KEPASE-327098 format. One record per residue (C-alpha): x, y, z. Coordinates in steps of 0.1 Angstrom, whole numbers, plus 5000, padded with zeros to 4 digits. Layout:
<pts>
XYZ;...
</pts>
This chain:
<pts>
202814085574;201214075609;198913805598;201813585587;203413605621;200013535638;199713185624;202813035641;201713195674;198313025671;200012685663;202312725693;199412795716;197612485704;200712275710;201012405745;197312345752;197311985740;200611905758;199112045791;195911845787;197911525780;200011575811;196911615833;195511305817;198611105827;198611245862;195011155865;195710795855;198510775880;196410925907;193710665901;196110365901;195610155932;197309865949;196309535934;193409385954;195309055959;198109255976;195709445997;194409116011;197909006017;198809316036;195609266057;196808916067;200309036074;199009336095;196709106115;199508856123;201809136133;199209316154;199709626133;196409806140;197510136126;197210016090;193910166078;192709966048;189810216043;192510406024;194510265995;198010166008;199610325978;197710655980;200210826002;197310946024;196510896061;198810666079;200010516046;202010826040;205510716035;207610796065;210611016056;213910836062;215510956095;219110846097;218410506083;215210426101;211810386085;208710166090;206210126063;205409996028;206410155995;204610105962;205610135926;202610245904;204310235870;203109885862;200809825832;201310175819;200910345852;197610175859;198609925886;200509945918;202609675936;204409675969;208209685962;209509775996;208509666032;210509806061;209209716095;212409726115;212609816152;209009746159;209509466185;207309236165;207308876178;206308536166;207108386132;207608596101;204208596083;204608366054;202308586034;205208816028;206408566003;203408635981;204508995975;206508875946;207509225934;209309305966;212809435960;213609545996;212609366027;213909496061;212809296092;215809386114;215709456152;212509286161;211808966181;210808726153;211108356161;211008036142;212607946109;212708176078;209508066060;210007876028;207608126011;210408376010;212008165983;209608315958;211008665963;213208645933;213309025927;214909105961;217909335959;218009415997;217209166025;217909236062;216909016091;219609096117;218909106154;216008866158;215408536176;215208286148;215807916149;217007666123;219607696097;220307956070;218007806043;219307686009;216607885991;218608205996;220208095963;216908195946;217608565954;219908595924;219408975920;220309055956;223009305964;222609356001;222109056026;222309106063;221908816088;223708926119;223008826155;219708656147;220308316162;220408136129;222507816126;225307756102;226707646079;226307916053;224807716024;226707655992;223807795973;225108145982;227508105953;224508195930;224308545944;226808695920;225509055924;226209065961;228109385972;227209386009;227209056028;227009056066;226508726085;227508706121;227308496153;226008176138;225207886160;225507516151;228407316137;231607446122;232007476084;234607566058;234707896041;231507956019;232007975981;232208345972;234708335944;232508475917;231308785936;233209055918;231009345931;231709275968;232409595988;231509486023;232309126034;231509056071;231608686082;232108736119;231908456144;230408216119;232307916131;234307896099;237507686100;240307626076;242407856056;241308196042;240708156004;243108355983;240508475959;239308735984;242508925975;241108965940;237909135950;238809475935;235909675949;236309545985;236409816012;235509636044;236709286053;235809136087;236508766093;237108796130;236308546158;236308236136;238607936137;240708026106;244107876104;247107896081;248808216069;247408536056;247108476018;249808635996;247008775974;245909006003;248709235993;246209375968;244009475998;246509726010;244010016003;241009846019;239510076046;239109806072;240609456077;239609256108;241108916113;241108916151;240308616172;241408336149;244308086149;246308236120;250008136118;253108236099;254408596098;252408916096;253009066061;254909386060;252309566039;249809506066;252109636094;252809946074;249110036068;247810376077;244210236076;242610036103;243609666106;243209426135;245009096136;245009056174;244508726192;246208496167;249208266167;251608436144;255408376145;257608656154;260508736130;263308976131;261409216108;258309196131;257609476155;259009446190;256209646206;252409686202;252009996179;249610266189;248710346153;246010196131;247109836134;246209636165;248609346173;247809276210;248208896218;248908836181;251908606186;252008246198;252108186236;255107956229;257108246216;259408306245;261608576229;262408826256;263009106231;259309136222;256909316244;254509106265;251509276248;252309086217;252208746234;249108546240;247808576276;249608916280;252108846308;253209126331;255109396311;256909556341;260609526339;261009476376;257909256378;256409486404;252909366414;249709556422;246509476440;244209766431;242809896398;240310176392;239510316358;237110596348;236410466313;236310736287;236711006314;239211216332;240811136366;238211116393;238211076431;235210886445;234910826483;238710856486;239410616457;241310756428;240010646393;242610676366;241810876334;241010696302;240810956274;242210786243;239810886215;240510626189;239210276189;238710116154;241709896158;243310046189;245609926216;246410146246;249010066273;249010236307;251210176337;249309876351;246409846327;245609836290;242709816266;242209686231;239309806209;238209646177;235509756152;234010036131;230510176134;229210076100;227210326079;228010606102;227110946089;229911126106;233511136093;235111006125;233610736148;233110836184;234510586210;233910806241;230310896248;229411196270;226211236290;224511566286;221411506308;221111546346;221311236368;218811316395;219110976411;222910956413;224711086443;227211366438;230311166448;229410896421;228111106393;231511176379;231910816369;228810826348;229311146328;231410956302;231710606290;233910406265;232010256236;233009996211;231209876179;232409526183;235009416208;236509596238;239009426262;240409576294;243509426310;244509456346;248309396345;250909276370;248309196396;249108986426;247708636423;244608586443;240808646443;239508996434;236109166435;235509326401;232809596398;231609706364;229910046364;227210096337;224710366327;222810406295;223610766285;222710756248;219310596245;216510756265;213210646280;211310976273;209010836246;210911026220;212610886189;215710816210;213810586233;213410316205;217010216208;218309916227;221909816235;222709446239;226109286244;228009006262;230609036290;233408786296;235808776326;238908556324;237408416292;234208296310;230808436299;229408626329;226708836312;224808736281;222508956261;223109226286;220909536283;222009826305;218710006304;216609696312;218909586341;219009936356;215310006353;215610286328;218010506309;220310736328;220310516359;223610376373;224110006376;227009816392;227509446385;229909276409;231908956402;234708756418;237608676396;240708456402;244008596390;246508316387;249008456362;249108826371;246608936344;242909006346;241009016314;237509176310;236009136275;232909316262;231609186229;228709296206;227008986192;225109166165;222009236186;220309566194;219409866172;222110026150;220310336137;218710506167;219110786176;222010796152;223810546131;226710406150;225110396185;225410026194;227809776210;229309766245;229310066268;231310076301;231510376325;234010256351;235909956364;237109886399;239209586410;239809526447;241509236465;239608976485;242808906504;244809116529;247309316508;250809366520;251309666543;253809946539;255410186564;258710296578;257510226613;257609856606;261109846595;262309696628;259709416625;260909336590;264509306602;263409066630;261408866606;264108846580;266608736606;264308466619;263608346583;267408336576;268008136607;265207896600;266307866565;269807766576;268407506599;266207366572;269107346548;271107146573;268206906578;267606866541;271306806535;271406536562;268306376547;269706376512;267106606498;269306886487;270206766452;266806706437;265007006451;267907246443;268007106407;264207146404;264207496416;267007596393;265207436364;262007596374;263507946375;264807886340;261307836326;259108116313;255907986329;252508086316;251007976349;250408096385;252207976416;250107846444;251207796480;251007466497;248707616523;246207706495;246307356481;245907196515;242907416522;241407336488;241806956491;241106946529;244706846535;244606586507;241606416522;241306056509;237706126502;238806386476;241206146458;240306106422;242905856413;246505726411;248505786380;252005706368;253206036384;251306006417;247906086432;245206316418;242906506442;239806716437;239907056454;238007386457;239807716459;238607996481;236708166452;234807846445;236907736415;237007356414;240507216406;242306886401;245606856419;248206616405;250506536434;253806406421;255006116442;258106196462;259305846456;259005866419;262205806400;261106066374;260806316403;261806676399;263206646364;260006516350;258006766370;259907066357;259806926322;256006886324;255507236338;257707386310;255707216283;252207256296;252607616306;253307706270;250507496255;247007656255;244207526234;240507456239;241107086236;243907066261;243407046298;244307386312;247007416338;246107686364;249407676381;251907476402;253207446437;256807346447;257507346484;259807106502;259206766487;255706866475;255606886437;252006976425;250307066393;246907246395;244607176366;241107276357;238607016370;236706816344;233106766356;232406456334;235706276343;237306096314;236205936281;237105586293;234605596322;232005756299;232205476274;233205176294;232105246330;231304916348;227905046359;225205276345;226005546371;229605576360;228905516323;227505826305;224905806278;226705976249;224506056219;226006066184;226406446181;228306436214;230606156202;231206336170;232106656189;234406456212;236206286183;236806616165;237906786197;240606516203;241706556167;242006936170;244006906202;246506666186;246706886154;247707166177;250306966195;251806826162;251607116138;250507446154;252607436186;256107556181;257207286205;255907006183;254706766210;254306396206;252006286233;252905906231;250005786252;246705886236;243905676250;240405716264;241605756300;243806056289;240806236273;238806436298;235306576294;234106906308;230506986317;229607046281;231306726270;234106906252;237106676249;240406786265;243706596262;245506546295;248806406309;251706556291;254106426317;255106146293;255306366263;258706416245;259706706223;260706656187;262406916165;261206976129;260906646111;263406456131;262406136148;263406006182;264605656188;263905566224;265105266244;262205316268;258705296253;256005456274;252505376261;249505156266;248804816252;246104836225;246805196216;250505186206;251605206170;253604896159;256705076149;256905236183;256204926202;258704716183;261504956174;260905256196;260505466165;258805786175;257106036152;253706216155;252305926135;252405736168;249705956181;247805936149;247605556153;246405586189;243805836179;242505586153;242005336181;240205586202;238005686173;236905326169;236105306206;234005626204;232005496175;231505146188;231305206225;233704906229;237104886244;239904786220;241704586247;238704416264;236304346236;236604016218;234003996190;234803636181;237503396191;239303416158;239703796161;242103926187;240504266194;238304546181;240704666154;240904326138;237104306136;236904656121;239204566092;237104256085;233904446085;235504716063;236404446037;232904306039;231404656033;229404636066;231404876087;228305026103;227904696123;230604846146;228405146157;227405126193;224004936194;222905156224;222505436199;219805246180;219005446149;219705776165;223005856147;224205996114;225205706092;227205936070;229306076099;229705726113;231105586081;233505886079;234705836115;235205466111;237105496078;239205776092;240005546122;241205276099;243305516079;244905626112;245705266123;247505176091;250504956100;252705176078;253205516095;253905686061;250405596049;248705746080;247206096075;248406396096;246106516123;245106836104;244006606075;242106396100;240306716113;239506816077;238006476069;236006446101;234506786096;233606706060;235906966044;237706696024;236806346014;238206046032;241205896015;241205546002;242605286026;246005156014;248404916031;251904786028;251704396028;255204356041;254704586071;251204436078;252604076078;255504156101;253304356125;250604086126;253103816136;254504026165;251004146175;249603796176;252503666197;251903956221;248203926224;248203546228;250103586260;247703796280;248903666313;252003886310;249904206313;248704366344;246004616350;246404946367;243305146377;242905516379;245305686355;246306046353;243306276360;240805996352;239205756377;238505386374;240205336341;242205036331;245505046313;248904876310;252205016299;255004836281;258704876282;261404796257;264704666269;267804846257;269004556237;266004316234;263804286204;260904126222;258104306239;258004276277;254804376294;255004546328;252904766350;254405106356;253705206391;254105546407;257105426427;259105276398;
</pts>
């Protein structure tokens, strides 16, 4: 019986023996598997180009021995290669992962990486790589994870990214690549994590992402994307993070976004979105940021900025003058104080408690939240946007605390540097209700997170940008480098001009710097303290001066009575009183300047500073005490338009703010002086740039600059017609009313002639104010005014930009009256490119030129109903939509041609007026329509008419 049981035991022992031996044989095979010799040679070349001397090729890279031992992941950071040795029945190894982030490698990416065709994961982030992404990377068709953020590349995002069809994670943030995002991205259907930020180059429409059903994280921040947000994003069921901030998106929030109510983060800040903010978004208990947009306030909208998880600061249009909504909701954040009380000092201990330094009190700033946060203090506020992605901790930390000793910081100052406010993306501090004038702004910094002690923490770097009053003052700012080490204090001092009572300091992370050292979530702006002190003598207080005040007040009253008597005798009382009354009734978005300030800036209106003479008076160049260069439009005291037109112009311009409109800094109204203070345009006007009589005045505009100028004018008009709640018709668009700043950005000027329209109503005017050669026929003949009048004028200007020829002064041939005639003839012949300025030679885009010229002809259609809207014009010029076919109404064309020919064949009736508006040495004529006459009568509108 025992023998019977012994047989199974023997069999069991044999099975165990053979199984064990087979396992050892398998392990032996795996242990002898080595990296393919071809890939060893590839790694040698890569290591040589990178200068990576620690790669010891005396040891097999896949052996796991020596310095090839795979580094353990430490909070998202690793630097090595990883092999897979299961190829060919565990007999061959291939590199499947290369992670060399945060190694400060420079130069081009070694193209040999593209030969590692089995790579599934390639991480090159946070180095200093330059050049374009090598074409060899197109061969990496097995990639599932590709990250190249925070480098110094050049060139565009390549089309070959469409080859990476298996990719799930693609990061291209803050690496100096140019847009647009190629359409080939639509092939990446497996994408679940897409992060592209801070693209350079031209604007583009939204990339095609409609078939990406696995998307969880979608970040397209500051990618210069324009147009409407596609509704299909609302159908991305797995989406958890959506960031489309700081683009140029327009239109309303799609209705389909109601399905994103449970998404963890929604950031739409810094766009031009309109319409109403949906109720589902306002009621979210998860983070959302829609600040800095142009929404329209409705009765169901909030009347104040909530302090919950939804940030609405500056989210409503600047034109929204409803007094019942809090100023924090309005663009440009006017003073929220009920009594309009003004301050001239501001000191904040950012992230810290109240502190006293050298007798100066720094206010506490202890608000812990910051993902989509707005905080309002008594005379300051801050807005924080962003979430620390991939953070290991449950709650993000927005206040950092220093735990090390500051041996080189004096005791009185050290309290300012023990804490700091951090932000993962965007942090804006506001100084509110400040007196207008120049201030010294000091920003206190200290790097209290990263170290310089040669430890793991020392590998981190923090890089961000700083803007003051919307002007870039610090770019790629690294606290540690500037201060000469971590833990050292640094104070950066600036002069800022406050013209509307609000100081704005904006810190922005542009996707640069490390994100995983020493912990995930340690990047972005960091500010320790802010101090704002006046450069002017502040008003003094004290009871001991009461008697002096009484004397001064009595003297002022007496002088005022005498002045009133003189003004009444001179007949000045009516106009100025009316103007002041009207001025008080306008909710100005500008600053008020004193006559003394303007006289000092213009050297008492020195003739040498005179820029020109326009229909409303003279224009002077000036320099404010802080160095700001300005243009001062001095309304002629003899003008018939006078105060009424002045007040009307202030009311309109102060509510209109757009990158392609000349900015109004402020105004001055004292005695009979009526002044508007504009930003100064370094390159004068488009008229002089194109048609200057000599090479010194005429600028050499290359084709990309002309394209930029043309699109800029179109955007400005689209804003006036469709985005502004006032719905402005300019009525006098021409090259001399388009100014150019130092970067040749186009800005439309001279709204003094503009009239308001309401909804779709038209305005029949008996007085036509416009310029010969730019006026639409229906307006010139009938006084019929719609926004299509501006569309026609824009078409003429676009022709002039492309051709370099003036519509009024260029006669191509005797049988053709002017440039527009010749353009139609060439269009019919199919040789429209003959119009392109010969000075460009072959250095222009024929495709863009054809689009611009055809759009110009569409805009100058004799029938206003057949002209496109300006938003359609912008879309066509930017290539978002195809150019419509040119159509015409024969009856309208024939009638217009007869009147036009009669008009142009009598050139002696026109007169030239030089120097118009804010532009110098331009030539233009205005026409006027009699109240009962049907014929056109040319006349020169002078400033004293």
